[in-house]
All heavy atoms as a GROMACS GRO file, in nm:
protein
  633
    1MET      N    1   0.085  -0.117   0.000
    1MET     CA    2   0.000   0.000   0.000
    1MET      C    3   0.090   0.124   0.000
    1MET      O    4   0.182   0.132   0.080
    1MET     CB    5  -0.090  -0.003   0.124
    1MET     CG    6  -0.187   0.111   0.131
    1MET     SD    7  -0.302   0.102   0.272
    1MET     CE    8  -0.416  -0.021   0.216
    2THR      N    9   0.062   0.219  -0.088
    2THR     CA   10   0.142   0.340  -0.096
    2THR      C   11   0.102   0.436   0.015
    2THR      O   12  -0.002   0.420   0.079
    2THR     CB   13   0.123   0.410  -0.231
    2THR    OG1   14  -0.011   0.462  -0.238
    2THR    CG2   15   0.152   0.317  -0.347
    3GLU      N   16   0.185   0.539   0.036
    3GLU     CA   17   0.153   0.639   0.137
    3GLU      C   18   0.022   0.710   0.104
    3GLU      O   19  -0.056   0.740   0.193
    3GLU     CB   20   0.266   0.740   0.150
    3GLU     CG   21   0.388   0.685   0.219
    3GLU     CD   22   0.496   0.790   0.237
    3GLU    OE1   23   0.465   0.910   0.240
    3GLU    OE2   24   0.613   0.750   0.248
    4ASP      N   25  -0.001   0.737  -0.026
    4ASP     CA   26  -0.126   0.802  -0.067
    4ASP      C   27  -0.245   0.714  -0.032
    4ASP      O   28  -0.347   0.763   0.018
    4ASP     CB   29  -0.128   0.830  -0.218
    4ASP     CG   30  -0.036   0.943  -0.258
    4ASP    OD1   31   0.015   1.015  -0.170
    4ASP    OD2   32  -0.016   0.961  -0.380
    5GLU      N   33  -0.232   0.584  -0.057
    5GLU     CA   34  -0.342   0.492  -0.027
    5GLU      C   35  -0.364   0.482   0.124
    5GLU      O   36  -0.479   0.476   0.170
    5GLU     CB   37  -0.314   0.355  -0.086
    5GLU     CG   38  -0.319   0.352  -0.237
    5GLU     CD   39  -0.264   0.223  -0.297
    5GLU    OE1   40  -0.179   0.157  -0.233
    5GLU    OE2   41  -0.308   0.190  -0.408
    6GLU      N   42  -0.255   0.482   0.200
    6GLU     CA   43  -0.267   0.477   0.345
    6GLU      C   44  -0.336   0.601   0.398
    6GLU      O   45  -0.423   0.594   0.485
    6GLU     CB   46  -0.129   0.463   0.411
    6GLU     CG   47  -0.067   0.327   0.394
    6GLU     CD   48   0.073   0.319   0.453
    6GLU    OE1   49   0.110   0.408   0.532
    6GLU    OE2   50   0.144   0.224   0.420
    7LEU      N   51  -0.299   0.718   0.343
    7LEU     CA   52  -0.362   0.843   0.384
    7LEU      C   53  -0.510   0.842   0.350
    7LEU      O   54  -0.594   0.880   0.431
    7LEU     CB   55  -0.292   0.962   0.318
    7LEU     CG   56  -0.350   1.101   0.349
    7LEU    CD1   57  -0.345   1.129   0.499
    7LEU    CD2   58  -0.273   1.208   0.273
    8ALA      N   59  -0.544   0.797   0.230
    8ALA     CA   60  -0.684   0.791   0.189
    8ALA      C   61  -0.763   0.698   0.281
    8ALA      O   62  -0.875   0.731   0.323
    8ALA     CB   63  -0.696   0.745   0.044
    9THR      N   64  -0.706   0.583   0.315
    9THR     CA   65  -0.773   0.489   0.405
    9THR      C   66  -0.792   0.551   0.542
    9THR      O   67  -0.899   0.540   0.603
    9THR     CB   68  -0.692   0.358   0.417
    9THR    OG1   69  -0.682   0.300   0.288
    9THR    CG2   70  -0.757   0.261   0.514
   10TRP      N   71  -0.688   0.619   0.592
   10TRP     CA   72  -0.699   0.683   0.723
   10TRP      C   73  -0.809   0.788   0.723
   10TRP      O   74  -0.890   0.794   0.815
   10TRP     CB   75  -0.565   0.747   0.760
   10TRP     CG   76  -0.570   0.817   0.891
   10TRP    CD1   77  -0.562   0.762   1.014
   10TRP    CD2   78  -0.588   0.957   0.912
   10TRP    NE1   79  -0.572   0.858   1.112
   10TRP    CE2   80  -0.589   0.979   1.051
   10TRP    CE3   81  -0.604   1.065   0.827
   10TRP    CZ2   82  -0.604   1.106   1.107
   10TRP    CZ3   83  -0.619   1.191   0.883
   10TRP    CH2   84  -0.620   1.210   1.022
   11ILE      N   85  -0.815   0.870   0.618
   11ILE     CA   86  -0.918   0.974   0.610
   11ILE      C   87  -1.057   0.911   0.605
   11ILE      O   88  -1.149   0.954   0.674
   11ILE     CB   89  -0.895   1.065   0.488
   11ILE    CG1   90  -0.768   1.149   0.508
   11ILE    CG2   91  -1.016   1.155   0.462
   11ILE    CD1   92  -0.722   1.223   0.385
   12GLU      N   93  -1.072   0.807   0.523
   12GLU     CA   94  -1.202   0.743   0.507
   12GLU      C   95  -1.251   0.678   0.636
   12GLU      O   96  -1.371   0.670   0.661
   12GLU     CB   97  -1.195   0.638   0.397
   12GLU     CG   98  -1.182   0.697   0.258
   12GLU     CD   99  -1.157   0.592   0.152
   12GLU    OE1  100  -1.152   0.472   0.185
   12GLU    OE2  101  -1.141   0.631   0.036
   13THR      N  102  -1.161   0.630   0.718
   13THR     CA  103  -1.201   0.560   0.840
   13THR      C  104  -1.195   0.649   0.964
   13THR      O  105  -1.221   0.603   1.074
   13THR     CB  106  -1.114   0.435   0.863
   13THR    OG1  107  -0.977   0.475   0.872
   13THR    CG2  108  -1.132   0.335   0.751
   14ALA      N  109  -1.164   0.776   0.945
   14ALA     CA  110  -1.159   0.869   1.058
   14ALA      C  111  -1.297   0.880   1.121
   14ALA      O  112  -1.400   0.855   1.057
   14ALA     CB  113  -1.111   1.006   1.010
   15ASP      N  114  -1.296   0.919   1.247
   15ASP     CA  115  -1.422   0.938   1.320
   15ASP      C  116  -1.505   0.811   1.317
   15ASP      O  117  -1.626   0.814   1.292
   15ASP     CB  118  -1.499   1.056   1.262
   15ASP     CG  119  -1.611   1.104   1.354
   15ASP    OD1  120  -1.605   1.077   1.476
   15ASP    OD2  121  -1.705   1.168   1.302
   16ASN      N  122  -1.437   0.696   1.340
   16ASN     CA  123  -1.504   0.565   1.342
   16ASN      C  124  -1.584   0.538   1.216
   16ASN      O  125  -1.692   0.479   1.219
   16ASN     CB  126  -1.593   0.552   1.466
   16ASN     CG  127  -1.513   0.550   1.592
   16ASN    OD1  128  -1.407   0.488   1.598
   16ASN    ND2  129  -1.561   0.617   1.695
   17GLY      N  130  -1.534   0.585   1.104
   17GLY     CA  131  -1.599   0.560   0.976
   17GLY      C  132  -1.719   0.648   0.949
   17GLY      O  133  -1.789   0.630   0.850
   18GLN      N  134  -1.743   0.747   1.036
   18GLN     CA  135  -1.860   0.833   1.020
   18GLN      C  136  -1.831   0.956   0.934
   18GLN      O  137  -1.922   1.029   0.899
   18GLN     CB  138  -1.912   0.879   1.157
   18GLN     CG  139  -1.955   0.766   1.247
   18GLN     CD  140  -2.064   0.680   1.186
   18GLN    OE1  141  -2.165   0.733   1.139
   18GLN    NE2  142  -2.044   0.550   1.183
   19GLY      N  143  -1.705   0.976   0.901
   19GLY     CA  144  -1.668   1.093   0.821
   19GLY      C  145  -1.711   1.076   0.676
   19GLY      O  146  -1.760   0.971   0.635
   20PRO      N  147  -1.694   1.182   0.599
   20PRO     CA  148  -1.731   1.174   0.457
   20PRO      C  149  -1.635   1.081   0.383
   20PRO      O  150  -1.531   1.042   0.434
   20PRO     CB  151  -1.714   1.319   0.410
   20PRO     CG  152  -1.610   1.374   0.502
   20PRO     CD  153  -1.632   1.308   0.635
   21THR      N  154  -1.671   1.045   0.265
   21THR     CA  155  -1.582   0.966   0.181
   21THR      C  156  -1.507   1.062   0.091
   21THR      O  157  -1.553   1.097  -0.018
   21THR     CB  158  -1.661   0.863   0.096
   21THR    OG1  159  -1.760   0.933   0.023
   21THR    CG2  160  -1.724   0.758   0.182
   22PRO      N  161  -1.391   1.109   0.138
   22PRO     CA  162  -1.322   1.216   0.067
   22PRO      C  163  -1.272   1.178  -0.070
   22PRO      O  164  -1.261   1.264  -0.156
   22PRO     CB  165  -1.204   1.251   0.159
   22PRO     CG  166  -1.185   1.128   0.241
   22PRO     CD  167  -1.320   1.065   0.255
   23THR      N  168  -1.244   1.051  -0.095
   23THR     CA  169  -1.196   1.016  -0.228
   23THR      C  170  -1.305   1.033  -0.332
   23THR      O  171  -1.275   1.048  -0.450
   23THR     CB  172  -1.141   0.872  -0.232
   23THR    OG1  173  -1.242   0.783  -0.186
   23THR    CG2  174  -1.016   0.860  -0.145
   24GLY      N  175  -1.429   1.033  -0.289
   24GLY     CA  176  -1.538   1.055  -0.383
   24GLY      C  177  -1.568   1.202  -0.404
   24GLY      O  178  -1.627   1.240  -0.504
   25SER      N  179  -1.524   1.287  -0.309
   25SER     CA  180  -1.560   1.428  -0.319
   25SER      C  181  -1.442   1.520  -0.345
   25SER      O  182  -1.461   1.635  -0.377
   25SER     CB  183  -1.631   1.472  -0.191
   25SER     OG  184  -1.546   1.454  -0.079
   26ILE      N  185  -1.319   1.469  -0.333
   26ILE     CA  186  -1.201   1.551  -0.356
   26ILE      C  187  -1.145   1.520  -0.494
   26ILE      O  188  -1.124   1.405  -0.529
   26ILE     CB  189  -1.093   1.525  -0.248
   26ILE    CG1  190  -1.142   1.569  -0.111
   26ILE    CG2  191  -0.964   1.597  -0.283
   26ILE    CD1  192  -1.045   1.541   0.001
   27ASP      N  193  -1.123   1.626  -0.570
   27ASP     CA  194  -1.061   1.612  -0.701
   27ASP      C  195  -0.924   1.548  -0.682
   27ASP      O  196  -0.847   1.586  -0.594
   27ASP     CB  197  -1.048   1.752  -0.762
   27ASP     CG  198  -0.990   1.750  -0.901
   27ASP    OD1  199  -0.871   1.713  -0.915
   27ASP    OD2  200  -1.062   1.786  -0.996
   28ARG      N  201  -0.890   1.450  -0.764
   28ARG     CA  202  -0.764   1.377  -0.751
   28ARG      C  203  -0.644   1.471  -0.756
   28ARG      O  204  -0.545   1.451  -0.686
   28ARG     CB  205  -0.754   1.271  -0.861
   28ARG     CG  206  -0.629   1.186  -0.854
   28ARG     CD  207  -0.628   1.103  -0.728
   28ARG     NE  208  -0.497   1.042  -0.714
   28ARG     CZ  209  -0.467   0.952  -0.624
   28ARG    NH1  210  -0.561   0.912  -0.541
   28ARG    NH2  211  -0.348   0.902  -0.616
   29ASP      N  212  -0.651   1.577  -0.839
   29ASP     CA  213  -0.541   1.673  -0.846
   29ASP      C  214  -0.520   1.744  -0.713
   29ASP      O  215  -0.408   1.768  -0.672
   29ASP     CB  216  -0.565   1.776  -0.957
   29ASP     CG  217  -0.557   1.715  -1.097
   29ASP    OD1  218  -0.493   1.608  -1.112
   29ASP    OD2  219  -0.614   1.775  -1.190
   30VAL      N  220  -0.631   1.776  -0.646
   30VAL     CA  221  -0.623   1.841  -0.515
   30VAL      C  222  -0.561   1.745  -0.414
   30VAL      O  223  -0.473   1.782  -0.337
   30VAL     CB  224  -0.762   1.889  -0.467
   30VAL    CG1  225  -0.757   1.938  -0.324
   30VAL    CG2  226  -0.815   1.997  -0.560
   31PHE      N  227  -0.606   1.620  -0.415
   31PHE     CA  228  -0.552   1.520  -0.323
   31PHE      C  229  -0.403   1.499  -0.348
   31PHE      O  230  -0.324   1.494  -0.254
   31PHE     CB  231  -0.629   1.388  -0.339
   31PHE     CG  232  -0.586   1.283  -0.242
   31PHE    CD1  233  -0.630   1.285  -0.111
   31PHE    CD2  234  -0.500   1.182  -0.280
   31PHE    CE1  235  -0.590   1.189  -0.020
   31PHE    CE2  236  -0.459   1.085  -0.191
   31PHE     CZ  237  -0.505   1.088  -0.060
   32ASP      N  238  -0.363   1.488  -0.473
   32ASP     CA  239  -0.221   1.472  -0.507
   32ASP      C  240  -0.139   1.592  -0.462
   32ASP      O  241  -0.028   1.577  -0.410
   32ASP     CB  242  -0.203   1.450  -0.657
   32ASP     CG  243  -0.252   1.313  -0.703
   32ASP    OD1  244  -0.274   1.224  -0.617
   32ASP    OD2  245  -0.271   1.296  -0.825
   33ALA      N  246  -0.193   1.713  -0.482
   33ALA     CA  247  -0.123   1.834  -0.440
   33ALA      C  248  -0.109   1.838  -0.288
   33ALA      O  249  -0.005   1.880  -0.235
   33ALA     CB  250  -0.196   1.959  -0.491
   34LEU      N  251  -0.213   1.795  -0.217
   34LEU     CA  252  -0.208   1.790  -0.072
   34LEU      C  253  -0.100   1.692  -0.025
   34LEU      O  254  -0.019   1.724   0.062
   34LEU     CB  255  -0.345   1.750  -0.016
   34LEU     CG  256  -0.354   1.730   0.135
   34LEU    CD1  257  -0.315   1.856   0.210
   34LEU    CD2  258  -0.494   1.685   0.173
   35ALA      N  259  -0.097   1.574  -0.084
   35ALA     CA  260   0.004   1.475  -0.048
   35ALA      C  261   0.144   1.527  -0.076
   35ALA      O  262   0.236   1.508   0.003
   35ALA     CB  263  -0.022   1.345  -0.123
   36GLU      N  264   0.162   1.597  -0.187
   36GLU     CA  265   0.291   1.655  -0.223
   36GLU      C  266   0.332   1.764  -0.123
   36GLU      O  267   0.447   1.772  -0.081
   36GLU     CB  268   0.288   1.714  -0.364
   36GLU     CG  269   0.415   1.784  -0.407
   36GLU     CD  270   0.535   1.692  -0.420
   36GLU    OE1  271   0.518   1.571  -0.441
   36GLU    OE2  272   0.648   1.741  -0.406
   37ALA      N  273   0.236   1.846  -0.082
   37ALA     CA  274   0.265   1.952   0.016
   37ALA      C  275   0.310   1.892   0.149
   37ALA      O  276   0.402   1.942   0.213
   37ALA     CB  277   0.143   2.041   0.035
   38VAL      N  278   0.245   1.783   0.190
   38VAL     CA  279   0.285   1.716   0.314
   38VAL      C  280   0.425   1.660   0.301
   38VAL      O  281   0.507   1.673   0.393
   38VAL     CB  282   0.183   1.604   0.351
   38VAL    CG1  283   0.235   1.517   0.463
   38VAL    CG2  284   0.049   1.666   0.387
   39GLU      N  285   0.456   1.601   0.188
   39GLU     CA  286   0.589   1.547   0.164
   39GLU      C  287   0.694   1.659   0.168
   39GLU      O  288   0.801   1.644   0.228
   39GLU     CB  289   0.592   1.478   0.028
   39GLU     CG  290   0.714   1.392   0.005
   39GLU     CD  291   0.700   1.312  -0.124
   39GLU    OE1  292   0.601   1.238  -0.139
   39GLU    OE2  293   0.791   1.324  -0.207
   40GLN      N  294   0.663   1.773   0.108
   40GLN     CA  295   0.755   1.887   0.110
   40GLN      C  296   0.773   1.939   0.252
   40GLN      O  297   0.884   1.974   0.293
   40GLN     CB  298   0.706   1.997   0.018
   40GLN     CG  299   0.716   1.963  -0.128
   40GLN     CD  300   0.653   2.069  -0.217
   40GLN    OE1  301   0.607   2.173  -0.172
   40GLN    NE2  302   0.649   2.040  -0.346
   41ARG      N  303   0.663   1.946   0.327
   41ARG     CA  304   0.671   1.993   0.466
   41ARG      C  305   0.761   1.902   0.548
   41ARG      O  306   0.846   1.949   0.623
   41ARG     CB  307   0.532   1.996   0.529
   41ARG     CG  308   0.533   2.039   0.676
   41ARG     CD  309   0.410   1.999   0.751
   41ARG     NE  310   0.395   1.855   0.752
   41ARG     CZ  311   0.282   1.792   0.781
   41ARG    NH1  312   0.174   1.860   0.811
   41ARG    NH2  313   0.276   1.660   0.782
   42ASP      N  314   0.744   1.772   0.531
   42ASP     CA  315   0.826   1.677   0.605
   42ASP      C  316   0.973   1.690   0.568
   42ASP      O  317   1.061   1.686   0.653
   42ASP     CB  318   0.777   1.534   0.582
   42ASP     CG  319   0.639   1.509   0.642
   42ASP    OD1  320   0.592   1.592   0.723
   42ASP    OD2  321   0.578   1.407   0.606
   43GLY      N  322   1.000   1.709   0.440
   43GLY     CA  323   1.137   1.729   0.395
   43GLY      C  324   1.196   1.857   0.451
   43GLY      O  325   1.313   1.860   0.493
   44SER      N  326   1.117   1.962   0.455
   44SER     CA  327   1.163   2.088   0.511
   44SER      C  328   1.192   2.074   0.660
   44SER      O  329   1.292   2.126   0.710
   44SER     CB  330   1.059   2.198   0.490
   44SER     OG  331   1.045   2.227   0.353
   45GLN      N  332   1.108   1.999   0.730
   45GLN     CA  333   1.131   1.980   0.874
   45GLN      C  334   1.259   1.902   0.899
   45GLN      O  335   1.335   1.934   0.990
   45GLN     CB  336   1.012   1.910   0.940
   45GLN     CG  337   1.024   1.905   1.091
   45GLN     CD  338   1.036   2.043   1.153
   45GLN    OE1  339   0.948   2.127   1.137
   45GLN    NE2  340   1.145   2.069   1.223
   46ARG      N  341   1.285   1.800   0.816
   46ARG     CA  342   1.411   1.726   0.831
   46ARG      C  343   1.530   1.818   0.807
   46ARG      O  344   1.631   1.810   0.879
   46ARG     CB  345   1.414   1.607   0.734
   46ARG     CG  346   1.326   1.491   0.778
   46ARG     CD  347   1.347   1.368   0.693
   46ARG     NE  348   1.312   1.386   0.553
   46ARG     CZ  349   1.189   1.373   0.503
   46ARG    NH1  350   1.089   1.339   0.581
   46ARG    NH2  351   1.167   1.391   0.374
   47GLN      N  352   1.520   1.907   0.710
   47GLN     CA  353   1.628   2.001   0.682
   47GLN      C  354   1.647   2.097   0.799
   47GLN      O  355   1.761   2.126   0.838
   47GLN     CB  356   1.600   2.078   0.553
   47GLN     CG  357   1.715   2.170   0.515
   47GLN     CD  358   1.690   2.242   0.383
   47GLN    OE1  359   1.579   2.244   0.332
   47GLN    NE2  360   1.794   2.302   0.330
   48ILE      N  361   1.539   2.147   0.856
   48ILE     CA  362   1.548   2.236   0.972
   48ILE      C  363   1.614   2.164   1.089
   48ILE      O  364   1.704   2.219   1.154
   48ILE     CB  365   1.409   2.290   1.012
   48ILE    CG1  366   1.358   2.387   0.905
   48ILE    CG2  367   1.414   2.356   1.149
   48ILE    CD1  368   1.211   2.425   0.918
   49ASP      N  369   1.573   2.040   1.114
   49ASP     CA  370   1.634   1.961   1.222
   49ASP      C  371   1.785   1.951   1.203
   49ASP      O  372   1.863   1.971   1.297
   49ASP     CB  373   1.575   1.821   1.228
   49ASP     CG  374   1.428   1.817   1.267
   49ASP    OD1  375   1.376   1.919   1.317
   49ASP    OD2  376   1.365   1.711   1.246
   50LEU      N  377   1.826   1.920   1.082
   50LEU     CA  378   1.968   1.905   1.052
   50LEU      C  379   2.043   2.037   1.069
   50LEU      O  380   2.151   2.042   1.130
   50LEU     CB  381   1.986   1.853   0.908
   50LEU     CG  382   2.130   1.843   0.857
   50LEU    CD1  383   2.207   1.739   0.936
   50LEU    CD2  384   2.130   1.808   0.709
   51LEU      N  385   1.986   2.145   1.020
   51LEU     CA  386   2.052   2.274   1.028
   51LEU      C  387   2.061   2.326   1.171
   51LEU      O  388   2.162   2.387   1.210
   51LEU     CB  389   1.982   2.376   0.938
   51LEU     CG  390   1.996   2.346   0.788
   51LEU    CD1  391   1.904   2.436   0.706
   51LEU    CD2  392   2.141   2.362   0.743
   52VAL      N  393   1.959   2.300   1.252
   52VAL     CA  394   1.965   2.338   1.392
   52VAL      C  395   2.077   2.261   1.461
   52VAL      O  396   2.156   2.318   1.537
   52VAL     CB  397   1.830   2.316   1.464
   52VAL    CG1  398   1.844   2.327   1.616
   52VAL    CG2  399   1.726   2.416   1.414
   53ALA      N  400   2.086   2.131   1.434
   53ALA     CA  401   2.193   2.050   1.494
   53ALA      C  402   2.330   2.103   1.451
   53ALA      O  403   2.422   2.113   1.534
   53ALA     CB  404   2.176   1.904   1.456
   54GLN      N  405   2.344   2.138   1.324
   54GLN     CA  406   2.472   2.191   1.276
   54GLN      C  407   2.504   2.325   1.342
   54GLN      O  408   2.619   2.351   1.379
   54GLN     CB  409   2.469   2.206   1.124
   54GLN     CG  410   2.474   2.073   1.051
   54GLN     CD  411   2.462   2.090   0.900
   54GLN    OE1  412   2.429   2.197   0.849
   54GLN    NE2  413   2.487   1.982   0.828
   55ALA      N  414   2.404   2.410   1.356
   55ALA     CA  415   2.425   2.540   1.421
   55ALA      C  416   2.471   2.521   1.565
   55ALA      O  417   2.562   2.589   1.611
   55ALA     CB  418   2.296   2.623   1.415
   56ARG      N  419   2.410   2.427   1.634
   56ARG     CA  420   2.450   2.400   1.773
   56ARG      C  421   2.593   2.347   1.778
   56ARG      O  422   2.671   2.388   1.863
   56ARG     CB  423   2.354   2.302   1.839
   56ARG     CG  424   2.219   2.359   1.872
   56ARG     CD  425   2.225   2.470   1.975
   56ARG     NE  426   2.273   2.415   2.102
   56ARG     CZ  427   2.326   2.487   2.200
   56ARG    NH1  428   2.340   2.617   2.187
   56ARG    NH2  429   2.366   2.430   2.312
   57GLU      N  430   2.627   2.258   1.686
   57GLU     CA  431   2.764   2.204   1.680
   57GLU      C  432   2.866   2.315   1.657
   57GLU      O  433   2.980   2.306   1.702
   57GLU     CB  434   2.776   2.099   1.570
   57GLU     CG  435   2.708   1.968   1.601
   57GLU     CD  436   2.704   1.873   1.482
   57GLU    OE1  437   2.765   1.904   1.376
   57GLU    OE2  438   2.640   1.768   1.494
   58GLN      N  439   2.823   2.420   1.587
   58GLN     CA  440   2.913   2.532   1.557
   58GLN      C  441   2.909   2.638   1.667
   58GLN      O  442   2.972   2.742   1.654
   58GLN     CB  443   2.878   2.593   1.422
   58GLN     CG  444   2.904   2.498   1.306
   58GLN     CD  445   2.860   2.555   1.173
   58GLN    OE1  446   2.826   2.672   1.159
   58GLN    NE2  447   2.860   2.470   1.071
   59GLY      N  448   2.832   2.611   1.773
   59GLY     CA  449   2.831   2.701   1.888
   59GLY      C  450   2.723   2.807   1.889
   59GLY      O  451   2.725   2.897   1.974
   60ALA      N  452   2.626   2.799   1.801
   60ALA     CA  453   2.518   2.898   1.800
   60ALA      C  454   2.435   2.885   1.927
   60ALA      O  455   2.409   2.775   1.975
   60ALA     CB  456   2.428   2.879   1.678
   61SER      N  457   2.393   2.998   1.981
   61SER     CA  458   2.311   2.999   2.102
   61SER      C  459   2.166   2.967   2.067
   61SER      O  460   2.122   2.982   1.952
   61SER     CB  461   2.317   3.136   2.168
   61SER     OG  462   2.250   3.232   2.088
   62TRP      N  463   2.092   2.926   2.167
   62TRP     CA  464   1.948   2.901   2.147
   62TRP      C  465   1.876   3.032   2.114
   62TRP      O  466   1.776   3.031   2.043
   62TRP     CB  467   1.887   2.832   2.267
   62TRP     CG  468   1.928   2.688   2.275
   62TRP    CD1  469   2.007   2.629   2.368
   62TRP    CD2  470   1.894   2.585   2.181
   62TRP    NE1  471   2.025   2.496   2.339
   62TRP    CE2  472   1.956   2.466   2.225
   62TRP    CE3  473   1.818   2.581   2.064
   62TRP    CZ2  474   1.944   2.345   2.157
   62TRP    CZ3  475   1.805   2.460   1.996
   62TRP    CH2  476   1.867   2.345   2.041
   63THR      N  477   1.927   3.143   2.163
   63THR     CA  478   1.868   3.273   2.132
   63THR      C  479   1.879   3.301   1.982
   63THR      O  480   1.782   3.341   1.917
   63THR     CB  481   1.936   3.385   2.213
   63THR    OG1  482   1.918   3.357   2.352
   63THR    CG2  483   1.877   3.521   2.179
   64LEU      N  484   1.997   3.278   1.927
   64LEU     CA  485   2.020   3.300   1.784
   64LEU      C  486   1.936   3.202   1.700
   64LEU      O  487   1.872   3.241   1.601
   64LEU     CB  488   2.168   3.285   1.751
   64LEU     CG  489   2.209   3.311   1.606
   64LEU    CD1  490   2.173   3.453   1.564
   64LEU    CD2  491   2.358   3.287   1.590
   65ILE      N  492   1.936   3.077   1.740
   65ILE     CA  493   1.858   2.977   1.666
   65ILE      C  494   1.709   3.010   1.674
   65ILE      O  495   1.637   3.004   1.573
   65ILE     CB  496   1.887   2.836   1.720
   65ILE    CG1  497   2.032   2.796   1.685
   65ILE    CG2  498   1.787   2.734   1.666
   65ILE    CD1  499   2.081   2.671   1.753
   66GLY      N  500   1.662   3.047   1.792
   66GLY     CA  501   1.522   3.086   1.807
   66GLY      C  502   1.486   3.202   1.717
   66GLY      O  503   1.380   3.202   1.653
   67ALA      N  504   1.575   3.300   1.709
   67ALA     CA  505   1.549   3.416   1.622
   67ALA      C  506   1.539   3.372   1.476
   67ALA      O  507   1.451   3.416   1.402
   67ALA     CB  508   1.659   3.520   1.640
   68ALA      N  509   1.628   3.282   1.433
   68ALA     CA  510   1.624   3.233   1.295
   68ALA      C  511   1.496   3.156   1.266
   68ALA      O  512   1.444   3.159   1.155
   68ALA     CB  513   1.746   3.145   1.268
   69LEU      N  514   1.446   3.085   1.368
   69LEU     CA  515   1.323   3.007   1.352
   69LEU      C  516   1.197   3.091   1.371
   69LEU      O  517   1.086   3.043   1.347
   69LEU     CB  518   1.321   2.892   1.454
   69LEU     CG  519   1.428   2.784   1.436
   69LEU    CD1  520   1.430   2.692   1.556
   69LEU    CD2  521   1.402   2.705   1.309
   70GLY      N  522   1.213   3.213   1.417
   70GLY     CA  523   1.096   3.298   1.441
   70GLY      C  524   1.025   3.262   1.570
   70GLY      O  525   0.903   3.277   1.580
   71THR      N  526   1.102   3.216   1.669
   71THR     CA  527   1.043   3.176   1.796
   71THR      C  528   1.136   3.220   1.909
   71THR      O  529   1.239   3.283   1.886
   71THR     CB  530   1.019   3.023   1.798
   71THR    OG1  531   0.944   2.989   1.914
   71THR    CG2  532   1.148   2.945   1.794
   72THR      N  533   1.101   3.187   2.030
   72THR     CA  534   1.185   3.222   2.144
   72THR      C  535   1.297   3.121   2.159
   72THR      O  536   1.290   3.009   2.107
   72THR     CB  537   1.104   3.224   2.274
   72THR    OG1  538   1.059   3.091   2.303
   72THR    CG2  539   0.985   3.320   2.265
   73ARG      N  540   1.400   3.157   2.235
   73ARG     CA  541   1.510   3.064   2.263
   73ARG      C  542   1.458   2.943   2.339
   73ARG      O  543   1.498   2.831   2.314
   73ARG     CB  544   1.623   3.132   2.340
   73ARG     CG  545   1.586   3.164   2.481
   73ARG     CD  546   1.706   3.202   2.568
   73ARG     NE  547   1.653   3.237   2.697
   73ARG     CZ  548   1.613   3.148   2.789
   73ARG    NH1  549   1.620   3.022   2.766
   73ARG    NH2  550   1.563   3.189   2.903
   74GLN      N  551   1.364   2.966   2.430
   74GLN     CA  552   1.309   2.857   2.510
   74GLN      C  553   1.232   2.758   2.421
   74GLN      O  554   1.249   2.637   2.433
   74GLN     CB  555   1.218   2.909   2.620
   74GLN     CG  556   1.162   2.799   2.708
   74GLN     CD  557   1.079   2.853   2.823
   74GLN    OE1  558   1.068   2.973   2.843
   74GLN    NE2  559   1.018   2.762   2.898
   75SER      N  560   1.151   2.810   2.332
   75SER     CA  561   1.076   2.722   2.241
   75SER      C  562   1.170   2.644   2.150
   75SER      O  563   1.150   2.525   2.125
   75SER     CB  564   0.978   2.802   2.157
   75SER     OG  565   0.875   2.855   2.238
   76ALA      N  566   1.273   2.711   2.100
   76ALA     CA  567   1.370   2.644   2.014
   76ALA      C  568   1.441   2.533   2.092
   76ALA      O  569   1.456   2.421   2.041
   76ALA     CB  570   1.472   2.744   1.960
   77HIS      N  571   1.481   2.563   2.213
   77HIS     CA  572   1.549   2.463   2.296
   77HIS      C  573   1.459   2.344   2.325
   77HIS      O  574   1.501   2.228   2.313
   77HIS     CB  575   1.597   2.526   2.426
   77HIS     CG  576   1.670   2.432   2.514
   77HIS    ND1  577   1.607   2.364   2.616
   77HIS    CD2  578   1.799   2.391   2.515
   77HIS    CE1  579   1.694   2.286   2.676
   77HIS    NE2  580   1.812   2.300   2.616
   78GLU      N  581   1.335   2.371   2.362
   78GLU     CA  582   1.240   2.263   2.393
   78GLU      C  583   1.218   2.173   2.272
   78GLU      O  584   1.206   2.053   2.283
   78GLU     CB  585   1.107   2.320   2.442
   78GLU     CG  586   1.116   2.379   2.582
   78GLU     CD  587   0.989   2.449   2.624
   78GLU    OE1  588   0.889   2.450   2.546
   78GLU    OE2  589   0.989   2.507   2.734
   79ARG      N  590   1.211   2.235   2.155
   79ARG     CA  591   1.180   2.160   2.032
   79ARG      C  592   1.301   2.081   1.978
   79ARG      O  593   1.286   1.972   1.928
   79ARG     CB  594   1.131   2.258   1.925
   79ARG     CG  595   1.113   2.200   1.787
   79ARG     CD  596   0.978   2.134   1.773
   79ARG     NE  597   0.947   2.116   1.634
   79ARG     CZ  598   0.957   1.998   1.572
   79ARG    NH1  599   0.999   1.893   1.636
   79ARG    NH2  600   0.926   1.986   1.446
   80TYR      N  601   1.421   2.140   1.989
   80TYR     CA  602   1.535   2.085   1.917
   80TYR      C  603   1.651   2.036   2.005
   80TYR      O  604   1.748   1.984   1.952
   80TYR     CB  605   1.589   2.187   1.817
   80TYR     CG  606   1.490   2.221   1.710
   80TYR    CD1  607   1.411   2.335   1.717
   80TYR    CD2  608   1.470   2.135   1.601
   80TYR    CE1  609   1.318   2.365   1.618
   80TYR    CE2  610   1.377   2.165   1.502
   80TYR     CZ  611   1.303   2.279   1.512
   80TYR     OH  612   1.210   2.308   1.415
   81ALA      N  613   1.642   2.050   2.134
   81ALA     CA  614   1.755   2.013   2.220
   81ALA      C  615   1.793   1.867   2.208
   81ALA      O  616   1.910   1.832   2.218
   81ALA     CB  617   1.724   2.047   2.366
   82ARG      N  618   1.699   1.780   2.182
   82ARG     CA  619   1.727   1.637   2.172
   82ARG      C  620   1.770   1.595   2.032
   82ARG      O  621   1.810   1.482   2.011
   82ARG     CB  622   1.604   1.557   2.213
   82ARG     CG  623   1.575   1.572   2.359
   82ARG     CD  624   1.454   1.493   2.400
   82ARG     NE  625   1.372   1.583   2.482
   82ARG     CZ  626   1.243   1.597   2.474
   82ARG    NH1  627   1.175   1.528   2.387
   82ARG    NH2  628   1.179   1.680   2.552
   83ALA      N  629   1.758   1.686   1.936
   83ALA     CA  630   1.789   1.652   1.796
   83ALA      C  631   1.937   1.636   1.775
   83ALA      O  632   2.021   1.676   1.846
   83ALA     CB  633   1.735   1.760   1.703
   0.00000   0.00000   0.00000
């Protein structure tokens, strides 16, 4: 089963099967674009994780990293300290 098929199955069975049947009501192009956007988001998050780790290895402070991420140093630390 592909990731697209798994996602479609998950959506169809959401809310104990009481939800709409989205594959019947969503244009396939829209569904494909949504799946692609999720894939891009996940790839971007992996890149951010890697870059934060590299910045820390190079001695960047959590304040600086937080500023680059558009968040506070505390939020950056909580999110990425284990990465």
